[in-house]
C-alpha positions as MATLAB code, in Angstrom:
seq = 'MLEKINELLKPLIFNPSEVKIYRILLEKGEMTVSEIAAELKLSTRIVRIRLQKLLKEGLIRRRIVERGWIGYAYTAEKPEKVVGIIKNRLRGYHLFY';
ca = [
    -138.545   78.372   39.807;
    -137.490   79.793   43.180;
    -139.955   77.476   44.927;
    -138.377   74.471   43.184;
    -134.868   75.530   44.269;
    -136.018   76.014   47.874;
    -137.681   72.597   47.838;
    -134.506   70.933   46.542;
    -132.227   72.630   49.052;
    -134.448   72.130   52.113;
    -133.083   68.646   53.005;
    -129.525   69.993   52.660;
    -130.013   72.801   55.160;
    -128.825   71.819   58.606;
    -129.574   73.513   61.893;
    -126.723   74.542   64.206;
    -126.982   71.450   66.446;
    -126.716   69.125   63.432;
    -123.581   70.944   62.310;
    -122.139   70.722   65.837;
    -122.852   66.997   66.000;
    -121.177   66.378   62.647;
    -118.148   68.461   63.678;
    -117.717   66.731   67.047;
    -117.902   63.330   65.382;
    -115.383   64.463   62.797;
    -113.016   65.731   65.502;
    -113.404   63.013   68.136;
    -114.303   59.964   66.085;
    -116.805   57.363   67.235;
    -119.246   58.475   69.944;
    -122.519   57.334   71.499;
    -125.652   59.441   71.856;
    -124.899   60.016   75.555;
    -121.330   61.091   74.829;
    -122.457   63.530   72.137;
    -125.206   64.924   74.374;
    -122.781   65.460   77.276;
    -120.131   67.046   75.069;
    -122.544   69.478   73.419;
    -124.823   69.989   76.441;
    -127.892   68.824   74.511;
    -130.607   66.405   75.550;
    -130.238   62.821   74.340;
    -133.664   63.165   72.716;
    -132.512   66.098   70.573;
    -129.264   64.303   69.704;
    -131.177   61.207   68.562;
    -133.461   63.319   66.361;
    -130.520   65.166   64.805;
    -128.577   61.924   64.264;
    -131.521   60.437   62.357;
    -131.449   63.314   59.859;
    -127.673   63.106   59.480;
    -127.925   59.344   58.933;
    -130.693   59.762   56.376;
    -128.639   62.314   54.460;
    -125.582   60.017   54.497;
    -123.341   62.377   56.477;
    -122.715   59.955   59.330;
    -122.814   56.212   59.874;
    -123.474   54.027   62.883;
    -122.569   50.615   64.125;
    -123.857   48.418   66.916;
    -121.604   48.328   69.977;
    -121.655   46.289   73.140;
    -120.358   48.115   76.218;
    -122.216   46.319   78.979;
    -125.287   47.270   76.967;
    -126.115   47.168   73.282;
    -126.410   50.457   71.453;
    -125.055   52.486   68.564;
    -121.852   54.407   68.090;
    -121.763   57.093   65.408;
    -118.972   58.379   63.187;
    -118.830   61.185   60.644;
    -118.265   60.517   56.979;
    -115.186   62.265   55.592;
    -115.840   65.820   54.391;
    -114.842   64.835   50.849;
    -117.575   62.199   50.812;
    -120.128   64.660   52.215;
    -119.293   67.188   49.489;
    -119.684   64.415   46.915;
    -123.081   63.431   48.328;
    -124.297   67.019   48.116;
    -122.898   67.523   44.599;
    -124.469   64.304   43.348;
    -127.811   65.197   44.818;
    -127.773   68.636   43.192;
    -126.571   67.184   39.878;
    -129.518   64.820   39.871;
    -132.045   67.640   39.975;
    -133.240   69.296   36.811;
    -134.099   72.885   37.587;
    -134.931   73.760   34.016;
    -137.289   71.783   31.828;
];
């Protein structure tokens, strides 16, 4: 049973840099990878990796921007939506048979 719970919660556990990225996007609004990396003093490679997980989990969204170059700008989903995503995911799991 404990193994099943750990397996279900694993995708919902975020490392400190993922939490920092979500928070900075929530506070500052739309940002690029380079802007996030500079603000948090992280490498752009690490930021891209963390953003992919946050995107996959539905906690952030991105859009294509053109600023002399074409790239993505990221924004955080509202906390209420994030809580709903997590609740729905947990509701969908059947821990007991």
